[in-house]
KEKE-3310 file (N, C-alpha, C; in steps of 0.2 Angstrom, whole numbers, plus 5000, padded with zeros to 4 digits):
npx = (4807:4796:4790:4791:4779:4771:4768:4757:4764:4760:4754:4755:4748:4747:4739:4739:4736:4727:4711:4703:4690:4677:4681:4684:4673:4665:4671:4671:4656:4657:4660:4651:4641:4631:4614:4609:4620:4628:4617:4619:4631:4630:4622:4630:4639:4632:4629:4641:4649:4659:4667:4678:4693:4711:4726:4743:4745:4748:4739:4733:4739:4729:4723:4715:4711:4721:4713:4712:4713:4731:4733:4740:4734:4729:4732:4728:4732:4746:4763:4768:4780:4783:4774:4779:4790:4785:4779:4791:4798:4786:4781:4791:4793:4778:4777:4788:4780:4771:4778:4782:4770:4768:4766:4776:4794:4802:4817:4831:4842:4835:4829:4827:4823:4815:4801:4792:4776:4771:4760:4758:4768:4785:4803:4819:4833:4824:4808:4809:4823:4824:4815:4824:4836:4832:4827:4838:4843:4853:4865:4866:4853:4839:4831:4815:4804:4788:4779:4766:4757:4743:4729:4728:4743:4748:4744:4752:4764:4763:4763:4776:4783:4777:4783:4797:4798:4794:4804:4815:4815:4821:4819:4815:4803:4800:4786:4778:4766:4763:4752:4750:4738:4732:4739:4737:4725:4714:4708:4700:4686:4677:4662:4664:4679:4678:4670:4678:4689:4683:4683:4698:4711:4726:4738:4748:4754:4760:4769:4775:4782:4786:4791:4788:4774:4762:4748:4742:4741:4746:4739:4737:4738:4730:4725:4718:4714:4702:4693:4694:4695:4703:4702:4694:4701:4712:4729:4734:4749:4752:4757:4752:4752:4745:4732:4717:4707:4691:4682:4662:4657:4664:4661:4650:4657:4665:4656:4648:4659:4662:4650:4652:4657:4669:4679:4675:4678:4690:4693:4686:4693:4688:4679:4663:4656:4649:4656:4667:4674:4681:4680:4692:4692:4696:4693:4688:4677:4662:4651:4659:4660:4649:4644:4652:4648:4633:4635:4641:4632:4634:4631:4625:4635:4646:4656:4661:4673:4679:4670:4671:4684:4684:4674:4681:4694:4693:4697:4714:4721:4734:4738:4726:4721:4729:4725:4713:4717:4722:4713:4705:4712:4714:4700:4690:4697:4700:4695:4694:4700:4698:4707:4706:4710:4706:4712:4721:4720:4706:4710:4710:4717:4723:4723:4722:4719:4722:4720:4734)
npy = (4153:4141:4132:4117:4106:4096:4079:4066:4050:4037:4028:4017:4008:4002:3992:3986:3967:3965:3966:3978:3982:3979:3971:3984:3989:3981:3981:3995:3996:3988:3996:4007:4013:4021:4022:4031:4034:4024:4020:4032:4029:4016:4020:4028:4019:4013:4022:4025:4021:4013:3999:3991:3993:3995:3987:3988:3980:3965:3950:3941:3926:3916:3921:3934:3951:3968:3973:3960:3946:3946:3954:3970:3981:3973:3976:3990:4005:4006:4015:4029:4028:4013:4014:4022:4014:4002:4009:4015:4003:3997:4008:4010:3997:3996:4007:4003:3992:3998:4006:3995:3991:4000:4001:4000:3995:4008:4014:4015:4022:4033:4040:4057:4066:4063:4064:4063:4060:4060:4059:4051:4046:4048:4046:4044:4040:4049:4045:4046:4043:4032:4025:4028:4021:4008:4007:4008:4021:4034:4043:4056:4060:4071:4074:4077:4078:4079:4082:4080:4086:4081:4076:4082:4082:4074:4082:4093:4084:4081:4094:4098:4090:4095:4109:4106:4099:4108:4117:4110:4101:4089:4081:4067:4061:4053:4050:4049:4043:4038:4031:4027:4025:4016:4015:4023:4022:4026:4026:4036:4037:4044:4048:4055:4055:4040:4040:4046:4038:4028:4031:4028:4019:4011:4015:4016:4025:4028:4039:4042:4057:4066:4077:4069:4066:4057:4048:4058:4076:4089:4105:4118:4125:4126:4135:4136:4144:4140:4155:4156:4142:4134:4126:4114:4103:4092:4086:4079:4076:4062:4054:4041:4039:4047:4059:4063:4075:4078:4090:4088:4099:4100:4095:4103:4117:4115:4111:4125:4135:4131:4135:4149:4161:4164:4156:4142:4148:4146:4132:4126:4132:4143:4139:4133:4119:4110:4107:4101:4086:4074:4071:4071:4069:4071:4056:4056:4055:4049:4060:4071:4069:4070:4083:4089:4087:4091:4104:4111:4105:4092:4078:4061:4052:4058:4059:4046:4038:4041:4036:4023:4021:4027:4015:4003:4004:4014:4029:4035:4044:4055:4047:4044:4053:4050:4037:4038:4045:4036:4028:4034:4037:4023:4024:4031:4044:4061:4078:4091:4089:4090:4089:4087:4091:4090:4096:4099:4115:4124:4117:4118:4110:4107:4104:4106:4094:4084:4071:4065)
npz = (4328:4329:4344:4349:4347:4361:4363:4372:4370:4374:4387:4402:4414:4432:4444:4461:4465:4477:4482:4491:4493:4496:4512:4517:4518:4526:4537:4541:4542:4554:4564:4567:4577:4578:4571:4561:4556:4550:4542:4533:4527:4523:4511:4504:4499:4491:4481:4477:4465:4464:4461:4463:4473:4474:4484:4489:4499:4508:4507:4522:4530:4528:4518:4520:4522:4526:4537:4544:4555:4557:4547:4541:4549:4559:4572:4577:4573:4563:4566:4557:4551:4549:4539:4530:4528:4519:4509:4506:4498:4491:4482:4472:4464:4461:4453:4442:4436:4430:4421:4414:4407:4397:4380:4372:4378:4386:4379:4390:4387:4379:4386:4391:4402:4419:4426:4442:4451:4467:4482:4492:4501:4509:4505:4505:4497:4484:4477:4462:4461:4464:4455:4443:4443:4445:4433:4425:4420:4413:4423:4420:4417:4419:4434:4441:4453:4458:4473:4486:4481:4478:4470:4458:4453:4444:4433:4435:4434:4421:4414:4417:4408:4397:4396:4395:4383:4374:4375:4373:4358:4357:4368:4377:4389:4402:4411:4428:4438:4456:4468:4486:4493:4503:4512:4523:4533:4544:4562:4568:4568:4564:4554:4542:4539:4537:4525:4515:4514:4508:4496:4491:4483:4477:4465:4448:4434:4419:4407:4390:4385:4372:4357:4346:4334:4339:4348:4360:4357:4368:4371:4377:4393:4408:4425:4442:4457:4469:4478:4495:4499:4505:4516:4512:4507:4513:4519:4535:4541:4552:4569:4566:4551:4535:4538:4529:4524:4518:4513:4511:4505:4493:4480:4479:4478:4468:4457:4457:4453:4441:4434:4432:4420:4418:4423:4419:4405:4405:4409:4397:4385:4379:4372:4369:4381:4375:4362:4365:4362:4370:4386:4400:4415:4433:4443:4455:4464:4463:4465:4462:4448:4445:4449:4439:4425:4428:4429:4418:4409:4402:4392:4397:4394:4391:4403:4403:4402:4415:4422:4421:4426:4439:4444:4443:4450:4459:4469:4462:4468:4461:4451:4444:4433:4422:4421:4416:4402:4396:4394:4385:4374:4370:4362:4350:4338:4345:4343:4351:4365:4384:4399:4418:4434:4451:4467:4483:4490:4486:4470:4454:4440:4424:4406:4388:4375:4358:4347:4340)
capx = (4807:4791:4790:4787:4772:4773:4762:4760:4765:4760:4753:4754:4746:4746:4736:4741:4731:4723:4706:4701:4686:4672:4683:4685:4665:4664:4676:4668:4650:4657:4662:4648:4636:4623:4612:4609:4628:4627:4611:4621:4638:4627:4620:4634:4643:4629:4631:4648:4651:4665:4667:4686:4701:4717:4731:4748:4747:4745:4734:4736:4742:4724:4718:4713:4712:4725:4711:4708:4718:4737:4735:4744:4731:4727:4734:4728:4735:4754:4765:4770:4787:4781:4769:4784:4795:4781:4781:4800:4798:4782:4780:4796:4788:4771:4779:4790:4776:4766:4781:4782:4764:4770:4763:4783:4799:4805:4824:4833:4847:4834:4824:4831:4821:4811:4796:4788:4772:4768:4759:4757:4774:4792:4808:4827:4832:4818:4806:4814:4829:4823:4814:4830:4842:4828:4826:4845:4843:4859:4864:4865:4846:4836:4823:4809:4799:4784:4775:4761:4749:4736:4724:4731:4750:4749:4742:4759:4771:4764:4763:4783:4786:4776:4788:4803:4798:4795:4811:4820:4810:4824:4820:4810:4800:4796:4782:4776:4763:4763:4750:4748:4733:4729:4744:4734:4719:4714:4701:4696:4679:4673:4659:4668:4684:4677:4668:4684:4692:4679:4686:4704:4714:4733:4739:4754:4754:4768:4768:4782:4780:4790:4789:4784:4767:4758:4745:4738:4745:4743:4738:4737:4738:4726:4725:4714:4712:4696:4695:4694:4693:4709:4702:4690:4704:4718:4731:4739:4754:4753:4761:4750:4750:4743:4725:4714:4700:4688:4674:4657:4656:4671:4657:4646:4660:4668:4651:4647:4664:4662:4644:4655:4659:4677:4682:4672:4680:4697:4693:4687:4697:4684:4674:4657:4657:4647:4659:4672:4672:4685:4684:4698:4689:4699:4689:4688:4670:4654:4648:4662:4660:4640:4645:4655:4643:4628:4638:4643:4628:4637:4626:4626:4639:4653:4662:4660:4679:4681:4666:4673:4691:4682:4671:4688:4700:4692:4701:4721:4725:4737:4737:4719:4720:4732:4722:4708:4718:4725:4706:4702:4718:4711:4695:4688:4700:4697:4697:4697:4700:4699:4709:4706:4709:4704:4715:4721:4718:4703:4712:4708:4724:4721:4727:4718:4723:4717:4723:4739)
capy = (4146:4140:4127:4110:4101:4090:4074:4060:4047:4030:4026:4012:4006:3996:3991:3979:3964:3964:3970:3978:3988:3976:3973:3991:3993:3977:3985:4001:3994:3984:4001:4012:4010:4025:4019:4035:4036:4017:4022:4036:4025:4011:4023:4032:4015:4010:4027:4029:4021:4011:3990:3988:3998:3989:3989:3984:3977:3959:3948:3938:3920:3914:3926:3941:3958:3971:3973:3955:3945:3944:3960:3976:3984:3968:3979:3994:4008:4007:4021:4033:4025:4008:4015:4024:4007:3999:4015:4013:3996:3995:4011:4009:3993:3997:4011:3998:3989:4004:4007:3988:3991:4005:3996:3999:3997:4013:4012:4018:4028:4038:4044:4063:4068:4059:4069:4059:4062:4055:4062:4047:4044:4051:4042:4045:4043:4049:4038:4048:4041:4023:4023:4029:4016:4000:4008:4010:4028:4038:4048:4062:4062:4076:4071:4081:4075:4084:4079:4082:4092:4079:4075:4085:4081:4070:4086:4095:4082:4082:4102:4099:4088:4099:4115:4102:4097:4116:4122:4104:4097:4082:4077:4062:4062:4049:4054:4043:4045:4034:4032:4022:4028:4012:4014:4028:4020:4029:4024:4040:4035:4050:4047:4059:4050:4034:4043:4050:4032:4024:4032:4029:4015:4011:4014:4020:4026:4029:4040:4046:4063:4070:4079:4065:4067:4051:4050:4064:4082:4094:4111:4124:4124:4130:4132:4140:4141:4143:4158:4153:4136:4130:4120:4109:4096:4093:4080:4080:4071:4061:4048:4036:4040:4054:4060:4067:4078:4079:4091:4086:4105:4101:4094:4110:4123:4114:4116:4133:4138:4129:4139:4155:4159:4163:4148:4138:4148:4144:4126:4125:4136:4148:4136:4129:4113:4104:4106:4097:4077:4071:4074:4066:4071:4065:4051:4060:4053:4050:4067:4076:4070:4073:4090:4093:4085:4094:4113:4110:4103:4088:4072:4055:4048:4062:4056:4038:4036:4044:4034:4017:4021:4025:4009:3997:4006:4020:4037:4034:4051:4056:4042:4043:4056:4045:4030:4041:4047:4029:4025:4037:4034:4018:4026:4036:4051:4066:4084:4095:4086:4093:4084:4092:4087:4094:4093:4104:4124:4119:4122:4115:4110:4105:4106:4104:4090:4081:4067:4067)
capz = (4328:4332:4347:4346:4350:4367:4364:4377:4364:4376:4392:4405:4421:4434:4451:4464:4465:4482:4482:4498:4494:4501:4516:4520:4520:4532:4544:4544:4546:4561:4569:4568:4582:4576:4565:4556:4553:4548:4536:4528:4525:4517:4507:4500:4496:4486:4475:4476:4459:4466:4464:4466:4476:4476:4489:4489:4507:4506:4510:4528:4527:4527:4511:4523:4521:4530:4543:4547:4559:4552:4543:4543:4554:4564:4581:4577:4569:4563:4565:4550:4552:4546:4534:4526:4525:4514:4504:4499:4495:4487:4477:4464:4462:4456:4446:4437:4435:4426:4415:4409:4405:4391:4373:4370:4383:4385:4380:4396:4384:4375:4391:4393:4408:4422:4431:4446:4454:4471:4488:4498:4504:4508:4505:4502:4491:4482:4471:4456:4460:4465:4446:4438:4446:4443:4425:4421:4416:4415:4430:4418:4417:4424:4436:4445:4460:4461:4478:4490:4476:4479:4464:4451:4452:4437:4429:4435:4430:4413:4412:4417:4402:4390:4396:4394:4376:4370:4376:4371:4355:4357:4373:4378:4395:4405:4417:4432:4445:4459:4474:4490:4498:4507:4518:4528:4533:4551:4564:4572:4568:4562:4547:4536:4539:4532:4521:4512:4513:4505:4488:4488:4482:4476:4458:4445:4429:4416:4401:4387:4382:4367:4352:4340:4332:4339:4355:4361:4357:4372:4366:4381:4400:4413:4432:4446:4463:4470:4484:4502:4500:4506:4520:4509:4507:4517:4522:4539:4543:4560:4569:4562:4545:4533:4538:4524:4526:4510:4513:4508:4501:4486:4474:4475:4475:4460:4453:4457:4449:4432:4433:4429:4413:4418:4425:4411:4400:4406:4407:4389:4382:4378:4369:4373:4382:4372:4360:4369:4363:4375:4393:4404:4421:4438:4444:4463:4466:4459:4467:4458:4443:4444:4448:4434:4421:4428:4428:4411:4403:4398:4391:4402:4393:4391:4407:4404:4404:4421:4429:4422:4430:4445:4444:4441:4452:4464:4467:4465:4468:4455:4445:4441:4427:4417:4418:4412:4397:4394:4391:4378:4369:4366:4358:4344:4338:4350:4340:4357:4372:4393:4404:4422:4440:4458:4472:4489:4488:4482:4465:4446:4436:4418:4400:4382:4371:4355:4345:4334)
cpx = (4801:4793:4787:4780:4773:4767:4764:4759:4761:4759:4753:4752:4746:4743:4740:4734:4726:4718:4703:4694:4680:4675:4683:4677:4663:4667:4674:4662:4652:4658:4657:4641:4630:4621:4611:4616:4628:4622:4614:4628:4634:4624:4624:4638:4638:4628:4636:4651:4658:4664:4673:4690:4705:4720:4737:4749:4745:4740:4736:4736:4735:4720:4714:4714:4717:4720:4709:4714:4726:4737:4739:4740:4728:4726:4733:4732:4743:4758:4768:4776:4786:4777:4773:4789:4792:4782:4788:4802:4793:4778:4784:4795:4782:4774:4783:4785:4771:4770:4782:4775:4762:4769:4771:4787:4804:4815:4827:4839:4843:4831:4829:4829:4815:4807:4792:4785:4769:4766:4757:4762:4779:4797:4816:4831:4827:4815:4808:4819:4830:4821:4819:4834:4839:4828:4833:4846:4850:4858:4865:4857:4843:4830:4821:4805:4793:4778:4771:4757:4744:4734:4726:4738:4752:4748:4751:4764:4770:4765:4772:4785:4784:4781:4795:4804:4799:4801:4816:4817:4814:4822:4813:4809:4797:4793:4780:4773:4761:4760:4749:4743:4732:4734:4742:4728:4719:4708:4699:4690:4673:4669:4661:4675:4682:4674:4671:4688:4688:4681:4691:4707:4721:4732:4745:4752:4759:4766:4775:4778:4786:4786:4787:4776:4764:4754:4741:4744:4741:4745:4739:4734:4731:4726:4721:4713:4707:4696:4691:4691:4700:4708:4698:4694:4711:4721:4736:4742:4755:4756:4759:4747:4748:4734:4722:4707:4697:4681:4669:4654:4659:4665:4653:4650:4663:4661:4649:4653:4664:4655:4647:4658:4668:4680:4679:4675:4687:4698:4693:4690:4695:4680:4668:4657:4655:4650:4666:4671:4678:4687:4687:4696:4693:4693:4689:4682:4667:4653:4652:4662:4652:4640:4648:4649:4636:4630:4639:4639:4630:4631:4630:4631:4646:4658:4662:4667:4682:4677:4670:4680:4688:4678:4676:4692:4698:4697:4707:4725:4728:4738:4731:4718:4723:4729:4715:4709:4720:4719:4703:4706:4716:4704:4696:4694:4696:4701:4697:4693:4699:4702:4708:4704:4708:4708:4715:4721:4711:4706:4711:4716:4722:4725:4720:4722:4718:4724:4727:4736)
cpy = (4145:4133:4121:4108:4096:4085:4068:4056:4041:4032:4019:4012:4000:3996:3984:3974:3961:3969:3973:3982:3984:3974:3976:3991:3988:3980:3993:3999:3990:3990:4008:4008:4015:4023:4024:4035:4029:4018:4027:4032:4020:4015:4026:4026:4012:4015:4028:4027:4016:4002:3989:3994:3992:3992:3985:3981:3970:3956:3943:3930:3916:3918:3931:3945:3960:3971:3965:3953:3943:3949:3966:3979:3979:3973:3985:3999:4009:4014:4023:4030:4019:4007:4017:4018:4004:4003:4015:4006:3995:4000:4012:4003:3993:4002:4008:3995:3993:4004:4002:3988:3996:3999:3995:3999:4002:4013:4018:4024:4033:4042:4050:4065:4062:4063:4064:4063:4059:4059:4058:4043:4047:4046:4046:4042:4042:4044:4040:4043:4032:4021:4022:4023:4008:4000:4007:4016:4030:4043:4055:4065:4066:4074:4078:4076:4080:4079:4082:4086:4087:4074:4076:4086:4077:4076:4091:4092:4082:4089:4102:4096:4091:4104:4112:4102:4104:4117:4116:4100:4089:4079:4073:4061:4057:4052:4047:4046:4038:4034:4027:4023:4023:4011:4019:4027:4023:4026:4029:4039:4040:4047:4049:4056:4046:4035:4044:4044:4026:4025:4029:4022:4017:4011:4018:4021:4029:4033:4043:4052:4065:4074:4076:4063:4060:4051:4055:4072:4086:4101:4116:4121:4128:4130:4136:4139:4144:4147:4154:4147:4131:4124:4114:4103:4097:4087:4082:4074:4069:4056:4043:4038:4046:4054:4065:4068:4079:4082:4089:4093:4105:4099:4101:4115:4122:4116:4123:4137:4136:4132:4146:4154:4162:4156:4144:4140:4145:4136:4123:4128:4140:4146:4134:4124:4107:4104:4101:4088:4072:4074:4070:4070:4067:4063:4052:4056:4053:4057:4071:4076:4071:4078:4093:4093:4090:4103:4113:4108:4098:4082:4067:4051:4052:4060:4048:4035:4037:4039:4026:4016:4020:4017:4001:3999:4011:4025:4034:4040:4054:4053:4042:4045:4052:4039:4031:4042:4041:4027:4028:4037:4027:4018:4029:4043:4056:4073:4089:4092:4091:4087:4089:4088:4092:4092:4098:4111:4127:4122:4115:4116:4105:4106:4102:4099:4088:4075:4068:4064)
cpz = (4332:4338:4347:4352:4355:4364:4368:4372:4369:4383:4396:4412:4424:4441:4455:4462:4470:4482:4488:4498:4499:4508:4520:4523:4525:4538:4546:4547:4553:4568:4570:4570:4581:4570:4560:4553:4548:4542:4531:4523:4519:4511:4502:4497:4492:4479:4474:4469:4457:4465:4466:4470:4477:4482:4488:4496:4506:4510:4515:4524:4525:4521:4513:4522:4525:4537:4545:4550:4555:4548:4545:4549:4558:4572:4581:4573:4569:4564:4558:4547:4546:4539:4528:4523:4518:4506:4500:4496:4488:4479:4471:4462:4456:4451:4441:4433:4429:4420:4410:4405:4398:4384:4372:4376:4381:4384:4385:4392:4380:4380:4394:4400:4412:4427:4436:4450:4460:4479:4494:4500:4503:4508:4503:4502:4488:4476:4466:4456:4460:4457:4443:4440:4445:4436:4423:4421:4419:4422:4428:4415:4421:4427:4443:4448:4461:4467:4483:4488:4476:4472:4459:4451:4446:4432:4429:4431:4423:4411:4412:4411:4397:4390:4394:4385:4373:4370:4373:4366:4355:4362:4374:4387:4399:4411:4420:4438:4449:4466:4478:4495:4503:4512:4525:4530:4541:4554:4570:4574:4567:4554:4542:4534:4534:4527:4514:4510:4510:4498:4486:4488:4479:4468:4455:4440:4425:4410:4396:4383:4378:4363:4346:4341:4334:4346:4355:4360:4362:4369:4369:4389:4405:4422:4436:4452:4465:4478:4489:4501:4502:4512:4517:4508:4510:4519:4528:4542:4550:4562:4566:4554:4542:4534:4533:4527:4519:4515:4509:4503:4495:4481:4472:4473:4468:4454:4451:4453:4442:4429:4429:4423:4413:4418:4420:4405:4398:4405:4399:4383:4378:4373:4372:4373:4379:4365:4359:4368:4364:4381:4397:4412:4428:4440:4452:4467:4462:4460:4463:4452:4440:4444:4442:4426:4421:4428:4421:4405:4398:4397:4395:4400:4392:4396:4409:4405:4412:4424:4427:4426:4437:4449:4447:4446:4458:4463:4469:4465:4461:4452:4441:4433:4422:4416:4413:4404:4393:4391:4384:4373:4366:4361:4352:4345:4341:4347:4346:4364:4379:4398:4411:4427:4446:4464:4478:4487:4489:4475:4459:4443:4428:4411:4392:4378:4365:4352:4339:4328)
residu = (MET:PRO:SER:ALA:THR:PRO:HIS:ILE:ASN:ALA:ILE:GLY:THR:ALA:THR:PRO:THR:HIS:ASP:ILE:HIS:THR:ALA:PHE:ILE:ASP:TRP:VAL:ALA:ALA:ARG:LEU:ASP:ASN:SER:ARG:GLU:ARG:GLY:LEU:PHE:GLU:ARG:MET:VAL:LYS:ARG:ALA:GLY:ILE:GLY:HIS:ARG:TRP:SER:VAL:LEU:PRO:LYS:THR:ALA:GLY:GLY:GLY:SER:PRO:VAL:ALA:GLU:GLY:GLY:PHE:TYR:GLU:ASN:GLY:MET:PRO:PRO:THR:SER:GLN:ARG:MET:ALA:ILE:TYR:ALA:GLN:ALA:ALA:PRO:GLN:LEU:ALA:MET:GLU:ALA:ILE:ALA:ALA:LEU:PRO:GLU:ALA:PRO:ASP:PRO:ALA:GLY:ILE:THR:HIS:LEU:VAL:VAL:ALA:SER:CYS:THR:GLY:PHE:THR:ALA:PRO:GLY:LEU:ASP:GLN:LEU:ILE:ALA:SER:ARG:LEU:GLY:LEU:SER:GLY:SER:VAL:GLU:ARG:THR:LEU:VAL:GLY:PHE:MET:GLY:CYS:TYR:GLY:ALA:VAL:THR:ALA:LEU:ARG:SER:ALA:TRP:HIS:ILE:VAL:ARG:SER:GLU:PRO:GLU:ALA:ARG:VAL:LEU:VAL:VAL:ALA:THR:GLU:LEU:SER:THR:LEU:HIS:LEU:GLN:THR:GLY:GLY:SER:ILE:ASP:GLU:PHE:LEU:ALA:MET:LEU:LEU:PHE:GLY:ASP:GLY:ALA:ALA:ALA:ALA:ILE:VAL:SER:ALA:GLU:PRO:SER:GLY:LEU:ALA:ILE:ASP:ARG:GLN:PHE:ALA:ALA:THR:LEU:PRO:GLU:SER:GLY:ASP:LEU:ILE:ARG:TRP:HIS:ILE:GLY:ASP:THR:GLY:PHE:ALA:MET:HIS:LEU:SER:GLY:GLU:VAL:PRO:GLY:ARG:ILE:GLY:GLU:ALA:LEU:GLY:THR:ASP:GLY:PHE:ARG:GLY:ALA:VAL:CYS:GLY:GLY:ALA:ASP:PRO:GLN:THR:VAL:ASP:GLY:TRP:ALA:VAL:HIS:ALA:GLY:GLY:ARG:SER:ILE:LEU:ASP:ALA:VAL:GLU:LYS:ALA:LEU:GLY:LEU:GLY:THR:ASP:ALA:LEU:ALA:ALA:SER:ARG:ALA:ILE:LEU:ALA:GLU:SER:GLY:ASN:MET:SER:SER:ALA:THR:LEU:MET:PHE:VAL:LEU:ARG:ARG:LEU:MET:ALA:GLY:PRO:GLY:ILE:ASP:ASN:GLY:VAL:ALA:ILE:ALA:PHE:GLY:PRO:GLY:LEU:ALA:ALA:GLU:GLY:PHE:GLY:PHE:ARG:SER:ALA)
# end
């Protein structure tokens, strides 16, 4: 008996309403005494391709940002415990907003599985349990929590749903990715830290995956870890939040890998990259999108959906790819699509898809 073909039937997305991008830029500029570093930061701001990044952290009473007087970061770096307390409240709330943004409200009685991805916080009961409770899911719903996999976490979550539907054709899986990156501002003063934090914002996405032939059909899966690259993307859990290290070598290593026949063949399913008519590339940053575009010889509009999401919301870690997929679903039909995200490892995870 052939396996059912899993489909992403619908996607809903949500971002907070507090835009912190400009406030962050001004905050960093005031802390860079070295003129060379200040000039570098200003150049990177201009070429980042980001117009907005959103945060769950509230505005101050006077309308200021989290780094302003009366803001969350006013008196230095809050301990990880305070950041996680906000995560426990704000993460399920933003997740529920993404679920509410689905074209049709999911019937709790019809959901058989829940898969949740998040790498920006910890709480117990877990985010999966908090979502299940608020949505009114049955206690018999099977839950999976994908934690700390970084920007490709949504691929892993969707892959889990793909396996579930292939083995249980009647399954209806709710997949949620929720990230609150702005809870982890650091003040170490390193220009590399500031450049990494320039990319990240908060966001959540939700998807329904089932055998129902609507939306995007998922055809295949792929995964690859680049050798000797484990130090290029790292998270360190410290006393004042999660500190990220994002090496400037990442775009080059990605481009180098995509330039090899084996890696490029795995990503494109053996097809010529020019025959791919739908690219959902994780909007990890403009330099990463440029590296993918150049290595595969793509046209200047091939990654338009990814660049648009980057401009509107920045890098929202695991949730970002689902924002890109939602944008593609609203456009013309796709015969041969590729979704790919990069994260700690350095690893690439993805799948092939097509319009139903």
